[in-house]
C-alpha positions in Angstrom: 0.0 0.0 0.0 1.3 3.5 -0.9 2.2 5.9 1.8 0.1 9.1 1.6 1.6 12.3 2.6 0.0 15.7 3.1 1.6 17.0 -0.1 0.1 14.1 -2.1 -3.4 14.7 -0.7 -3.0 18.5 -1.2 -2.0 18.1 -4.8 -4.9 15.7 -5.5 -7.3 18.1 -4.0 -5.9 21.0 -6.1 -6.0 18.8 -9.3 -9.7 17.9 -8.5 -10.6 21.6 -8.0 -9.0 22.6 -11.2 -10.8 19.7 -13.0 -14.2 21.0 -11.9 -13.5 24.5 -13.0 -12.0 26.2 -10.0 -8.9 28.5 -10.3 -6.2 27.9 -7.8 -3.7 30.5 -6.7 -0.5 30.1 -4.6 -1.1 31.6 -1.2 1.9 34.0 -1.0 0.8 35.4 -4.4 -2.5 36.5 -2.8 -1.0 38.0 0.3 2.8 38.1 -0.1 3.4 40.4 2.9 1.2 38.4 5.4 4.1 36.4 6.8 6.2 39.6 7.4 3.2 41.2 9.1 2.7 38.2 11.4 6.4 38.1 12.2 6.6 41.8 12.9 3.4 41.7 15.0 4.0 38.6 17.0 7.8 38.2 17.5 8.4 41.3 19.7 5.5 40.3 22.0 6.6 36.7 22.2 10.2 37.5 22.9 9.3 40.0 25.6 6.9 37.5 27.3 3.9 39.9 26.8 2.3 37.2 24.7 2.4 33.4 25.0 2.4 31.1 21.9 -0.9 29.5 23.0 -2.6 33.0 23.0 -1.1 34.2 19.6 -4.1 33.0 17.5 -6.6 34.9 19.7 -4.3 38.0 19.7 -4.2 38.0 15.8 -8.0 37.5 15.5 -8.7 40.4 17.8 -6.6 42.6 15.5 -8.1 41.3 12.3 -5.0 39.5 11.1 
């Protein structure tokens, strides 16, 4: 039996979406600066101890990120 990986399943899903008429776009092409925004927003707060990793998702949602 073949070993399935996340990338194999992801590619199969993307191929299926394309086959039924959906257009797919590479994530960083849509929001290329998002990773930099997340880094610049979270990193100083995490390093200072002002924010814990487990609270980071809530922190970002509260700020619309």
